[in-house]
N, C-alpha and C positions, 0 to 999 in steps of 0.2 A: 532488343535481343530476346529476352524472356520476360514474361509478366507474371509475378507471383509464383504460383506453383504450376504454371502452364508454359508451353512453348508457343511462340508466335508463329503465324503462317510463314514468315520469312525464314525462320529457323527450319521449319518443316521442308520448305523448298530447298534449303541448303543441304538437308539430309538426303533428299532425292538426288540432287545433282552430284553430291560427293559420293554417294553409293554407286552411281552409274559410271562416272568418269574415273576410272582406275588405270590399270596397266593395259587393258584390252585394246583400246584404240591406238596405243603407241606401239603395238607389237604385231597385230594380226594381218595388216595389209601386206607384209612381206611374204606371207604364205599364200594369200589370195592371188598375188601376182604370178605365182608359179604356173597356174592354169588359166588365169585371166589376164590378157594383155591389153584390155580396152579400158581407158580412163572413164568413159561413160558407164560401162558395166560395173566398174569398181565403185563409183560413186552411187550407182543405183543399189548396190548391196546395202550401203549404209542408209539410204532412203527407205528401202523396203523394210530393213530391220527397225528403223525408226517408226514406220507406219504400224508395224506389229506391236511395238512397245506402246505406242499411243492408243491403239485399240485395246490393249490390256489395261492401260491407265483409265480410259473412259469407262470400262466395265467395272474395274475396282472402285472407281469413284462412286458408282451407284451403291455397291456393297458397303463401302465405308460410310456413306450417308445414311443408309437404312439400318446398318448394324454398327453404330458408332462406339467401338471399344478397341483398345490396343490389342495387338496380337497377330495382325495380318492374316495369313492363310489359316493359321491355327484357329482363330476365332471364326472366320468365314465358313470354313469347312465343318466346324463343329455345329454351327447353326443351320447350314443349308443341307447337310447330309446326316451326320451322326458324330457324337463326341469321339468315337474311335478313329474316324477319318481325320478329324482335327488333331487328335493326339499324335497320330503318326507323323503329320506335318510338323508338329512341335518337336517330336522326337528327332526328326531329321535336323531341325534348327539347333536343337540342344547338342547333338553329337558332332555334326560336320557343317551344317548350313551356314553358320556365321563364324565360328571359331577358326575353321580352316582358312577361309578367304581372308580373315583378319590377319592371321599369321603370315599368309603369302604376301599380302600387301605390305606388312611390316618388314619382312625380309627383303622384298623388292626395294623398299625405301632405303634400307641399309646398303643394298648392293649399289644403287645409284649414287648414294652419298659417298661410298667408298671409291667408286669409279671417278668421282669428281675431285675428291680431296685426298685420295689414297697416296699420291706421290708426295704431298706435303705433310699429311698426318694420317698414317695407317689407321683404319677404323675396324675394330673387331665386329664383324657383321652381326653375329648372333646376339652379342651384348647390346649393340645399338638397337636391334629390332625389339629385344626384350624391354629395354629401357623406354622405347617409344610407347609400347603397349601399356607398360606399368604407369607411366605418367598420365596418359590419356584416360586410362581406367580410373585413376584417382580423381582426376578433374570431373569426369562424368558422374562419379559417385558422390560428389559434394552437394550440388544443388542445381536447379534448372538454370539459374542465371549464369553460373560458371560454365555449365555444359553447353547451353545455347550460345553463349558468347564465343567459346572456343570453336564451335561448329560454324557459326556465321563467318567469323573472320578468316578462317582457313579456306572456306569455300569461296568467299569473295576473292581471296588471294589466288586460288586455283583458276577461277574464271578470268581474272585479270592477266595472269601469266600466260594462259592459253591464247588470249587475245593479243598480247604483246608478241608472243612467238609467231603467230600467224602474220601479223602486220610486218614484223621485222624480216621474216623470210621472204615475203612477197616483195618488199622494197629492196632487199639486198641481193636477191638472186640475179646473177648476171647472164646466165644462159638458161632461161626458162624452158620447160618442156610444154608441149601442147596438151592441154586438158580439154576434152570434148564434153560440153554440158548437154549436147544433143546427140542422139544416136547417129552413127555412121554405118556404112555397109558392113554387115556381119554381126552387128551388136545384137540384133534380134535373136539369132541363133545362140549366142552366148547366154542371154537372159533365160533361155529355156533349157540350158545344158545342165548336166549333173554337177559340173564344176561350180556353177553359180549356186546350186542348191547346197553343196557341201560347204562352200564359203559362208553361206548365210547362217550356218550353225555357229560359227565363230563370232559372227556379227551379233547374233542374238545373245551370245554369252557376254559380249561387251556392253550390251544394253541392259543386262541384268541389274536390278536395283531400282527400276522405275516405280516399284510398289513399296518403297521403303517407308513412305509416310504412314502407311496403314499400320505399321508396327507401333507407332506412338500416337495413334488416333485419340486415345483417352486422355492424352496430356497436351493436346493442341487446342488453342482457343476456338470455340464455336465449331467443333469438328464436322458437324453435318453439312455446313456450308463451306468451310475453309479447306478441308481435306480434298474434295474434288478439284478445286482450283489449284491446290498444291501439286497434286498428281499430274494434272494436265500441263500446268505451267512449267514444272520441273522437267518433264519429259520433252517438252517443246524446246527448252533451252539447250538440252543435251543433243537433240537432233541437229540443231544449228551448229553447235560446237564440233560435233563429229564430222559433219559435212565439210566445215571449214578446215579442220585439221587434215583430213584425207586429201582434199583438194590442194592444200599446201604441200603435203608430201609429194604428190604427183607433179606439181608445178616446179618444185625445186630440184628434184633428183631424177635421173633416168631410171626407168623401171628395173633395168638389169642390176642397178646398184642396190636396189631394195629387195630383190628376189631372194626368198628364203631366209631373210635376216630378221632378227628379233628387235634389236635396239634401234628402231626406226627413227625415233626422235633425235637420238644422238648422231646417227648417220646424216640426217638432214642438216642438223646444226653444224657438224664438222664440214660438210660439203659447202655450206653457205658461209660460215664464219671462221672456219679453220679449227685447229686443235683446241684453242681457248674456248671457242664457241661450244665445242662438244663437252668440255668440262663444265661449262656454265649450264648446259642443257641437263647434264646429269644431276647437278645440284637443284635445278628447278623441278625436275621430275620427282626428286625425293621430297620436295616441299608439297607437290601436288598430292602425294600419297598420304601425307599426314591427315588431310581431311577425309580421305577414304577410310583409313583405320578408325578415325574418330566417328564417322557416320555409322560404321558397322558396330562399334562398341556402344553407340547410342540406341540403334534400332533393335539389334538382336536380343539384348537382355529383356526387352518388353515382352517378347514371346515367352521367355522363361518365367517372367513374373506372372503372366496370365495362367500358365500351366500350374504354377504354385497356388494360385487362387482357386483353381478348379479341382485340383487333386491333392488330397491331404498328404500323400506320401512325399510331395515336393513342396510343401507349404513354406519351407524356409526361403524358397526363391521369391515368394510374394512379399517378404518383409521390406518395408520402406523406412527411410530415415524421417526425421522431423519435417523435412522439406518435401516429402512425397516422392522421393527418388528411390527406385528399387535397387538399393546399393548392393544387396547380396547377389542378385541376378547379374549385375554389372561386374562385380568382382569374380563371379563364377565364370562368365564368358572370357574375361580378361585372363584368368588363370588357365583356362583351356587353351586359349590362343598362345600363351607363353609356353605351355607344355608342347604344343605342336612345333613351335619354333625350336625349342631345345632338342627335341627328339627327331625333328625333320621327317616325321612319318606322314605328313599331310599330303605329300605329292600324289600318292596313289588314291587318296580320298577324293581329291579334286577332280579326278578323271570321271568319277561317276556321280559326284554331287550335283553337277549341272543337270544330269538326266533326272535325278530325283526331285530337285527343285522345279525343273520344268514340268514334271508330272503334277506336282502340287499346284502350280499356277494354272495349268490346264483345267484341272477339276474345279479350281476356284472360279475361273471365268465361266465355266459351264454352270456353276452354282447360281448365276443370275437368272438363268432359265428356270431352275428349280424354285428359286425364291419367288419369282413372278407367278409361276404356275400354282404354287402352294398358297401364297398369301395375297395374290393379286397385286394391285397397286398400293394396298394398305391405307390406313387412316392418315399416314404421313405424306400422302401424294402431293399435297400442296407445298410442303417444305423440303422434301428430300430431292436430291439430284437424280435425274434420270439419264441413262446412257444416251448420248447424242447419236442419232441415226440408227437406233436399235432396230433390228438385231444384227446389223452389219458388223460393228466392231467385235462383239464376242464371237461371231461366226468366223470372221476373218482371222482373228487371233488363234482361235481353236484349230482352224485348218492348218495354219503355219506351224503351230507347236506340235500338233498331232503328226504332221509329216516329218518334222524334225525328230521326234521321239521314235517313230517307226524306222527312220533311216538309221538312227543309232542302234536300235535293237537288232536290225539286220546286219549292219556292218561292224558293230562293236558289241557282240552278244555277251562278252565277259563282263564289261562294265554294267550292262543292263541287268545281268544276273546278280551282280553284287548289290546293285540298287534294290533289286527284289528282296534280297536277304535282309537288307537294312529295314525295309518296309515290314517284312514278316516279324523281325525282332521287335519293331515298334508295336505291332499288334499284340505280340506276346506280353510285352511290358504293360500295355494298357489292360489286358486281361488280369494280370497279377495285381496291378494297382487297384482295379475295381474290386477284386476279391478281398484285398487287405482292407480297403475302405469299408466294405460291407461288414466285415468281421468287427471292425472297431466301432461302427455304429451300432451293431447288435450288442 
């Protein structure tokens, strides 16, 4: 599970898988089917999104190997560009980047649990969501052994349940639908259409989390060597899971039954196993989300911790307990997530948080070019990981992400503008922090 004051590579892989596999893969295909009626094109969406995530993971692996410290984008951007750029990324993580998705995952957990058990035992959804966050926050704040054990077991459970769901549906479906694994006439035009491009935005969102291991780099055993393997291995596992799940959805249920629907997993289960199966699926999905909440409450506070180490104004966030766990940062994120749950104000935040986080990952990936140009291969060339097939992965990832961000800016200018305001506020906060720090030192 965990060794001493460090997380094992297995735990780090569990963090990556749990961060990525949340509600996105169980909800988005219903909206993709509205404009895309080709099973091959729909599966290609998830393959292309997976390739983009893998390209990002390959690039982050080099950054993590050469800059082995927790903090993710905050640390990478601070080192490759300027501390102000890293601070803005950390500011986004502090305000909305982790707390809001944590709250959403917890509330979705409560909704699925209520849908499964509500007739037998009515469940107050907000109370259940708050209780989940509170319990997991407490466990992660204890020590690495308890934190790693919780994450490992619930992620193993998640992968096993998904595998069981796929096998059960494939074996129990009596009227299977045709799923084309190779292109048929007309698929080429669909792949080049705007509908495919728009759907790819939601797929990219579902793959968000492939970079999770970089947030706990400093607490992973032998990070220079293990974190690259964790990033690549975790992302590969999720690509396989996503392709298997979506092939299962298309195999079991006619497209028109899924079109425009959100609760895809429940619909497939009900169509295959009946009402009891739908209730069981709701319960299983709620269990899947426990590991997602857990992974976010493990990774996110490490960004707050590093900010506390670098900026005296936030030094309380850097405090650790006797076991080396940043308890204050963990409790801070847990408290913010609970506040979002209670007030339900995070809905509007999530609309633009994807844009802001995408912008952060874009500049981080481009940072590998800056690092190589400025420092060359460095003295650590023999021991550090180097991006496979460089420069193709960072170029491909940057192209896909840049196109996505431009599309959002043109078609959703309001969300892009709000994201711009958040960035400006972050820069302002950095300036104030630097001024206060200079005065105290003087």
